[in-house]
C-alpha positions as CSV (number, residue, x, y, z in Angstrom):
1,M,0.0,0.0,0.0
2,P,1.5,3.4,-0.9
3,C,2.0,6.0,1.7
4,P,-1.3,7.9,2.2
5,P,-1.4,11.5,0.9
6,R,-2.6,13.1,4.2
7,W,-1.3,12.1,7.6
8,G,-3.3,13.0,10.7
9,S,-0.5,11.9,13.0
10,A,2.4,9.4,13.2
11,W,4.1,7.6,16.1
12,E,6.4,4.7,16.7
13,T,6.6,1.7,19.0
14,A,9.6,-0.6,19.6
15,D,9.2,-2.5,16.4
16,R,6.8,-0.6,14.2
17,L,5.9,2.8,12.7
18,W,2.3,3.8,12.9
19,G,0.2,6.4,11.0
20,L,-3.2,7.8,11.2
21,T,-4.6,9.3,8.1
22,S,-6.9,12.3,7.9
23,T,-9.8,9.9,7.2
24,G,-9.2,7.8,10.3
25,D,-7.3,4.8,8.8
26,I,-4.6,3.4,11.0
27,L,-1.6,2.1,9.1
28,R,1.5,0.2,10.4
29,S,4.9,-0.4,8.9
30,A,7.3,-3.1,10.1
31,D,10.0,-2.1,7.5
32,G,10.9,1.5,8.4
33,G,8.1,3.0,6.3
34,T,8.9,1.3,3.0
35,S,5.5,-0.4,3.0
36,W,2.3,0.2,5.0
37,N,-0.5,-2.2,5.9
38,P,-4.0,-1.4,7.3
39,A,-4.3,-1.9,11.0
40,G,-7.8,-0.5,11.7
41,K,-10.0,2.5,11.4
42,L,-11.1,5.2,13.8
43,A,-14.3,7.1,13.1
44,G,-13.9,10.8,13.5
45,Q,-10.9,13.2,14.1
46,A,-8.5,11.4,16.4
47,I,-5.2,11.8,18.2
48,V,-3.4,8.5,18.9
49,F,-0.3,8.0,21.1
50,T,1.5,5.2,22.9
51,A,2.1,5.0,26.6
52,N,4.9,3.6,28.8
53,D,2.7,0.5,29.4
54,G,2.9,-0.4,25.7
55,A,-0.8,0.4,25.1
56,M,-2.1,2.7,22.4
57,Y,-4.6,5.4,23.3
58,A,-6.9,7.4,21.0
59,S,-8.9,10.5,21.8
60,I,-11.7,10.7,19.1
61,H,-13.6,13.9,18.7
62,E,-17.2,13.6,19.9
63,R,-16.8,9.9,20.7
64,G,-14.4,9.6,23.7
65,I,-11.1,7.9,24.7
66,F,-10.1,4.4,23.6
67,R,-7.3,2.0,24.4
68,S,-5.7,-0.9,22.4
69,T,-3.4,-3.5,23.9
70,D,-3.0,-5.5,20.8
71,N,-1.3,-3.1,18.4
72,G,-4.4,-1.4,17.2
73,T,-6.4,-4.5,16.2
74,T,-9.1,-3.9,18.7
75,W,-10.1,-0.9,20.8
76,T,-11.9,-0.6,24.1
77,Q,-13.7,2.5,25.0
78,L,-12.5,4.0,28.3
79,Y,-14.6,7.2,28.3
80,A,-17.7,8.1,26.3
81,Q,-18.2,11.7,25.4
82,T,-21.8,12.8,25.9
């Protein structure tokens, strides 16, 4: 998959690069950014970051805060914005 034209944010973990596109697609690269593979989708404008515990957290506009402990495959909602 070619690199997306518009990045929303990017971050790295010990063995991967991660990107969030402006459309909410989460992409990951295991080869230093040469190739990218889909890793999920977040609905809405989001900010994603990793924490010292190895988890990934996402704050999604008008939806709440989410956590992933499996490299972005699944997300659990921690807080729902009302």
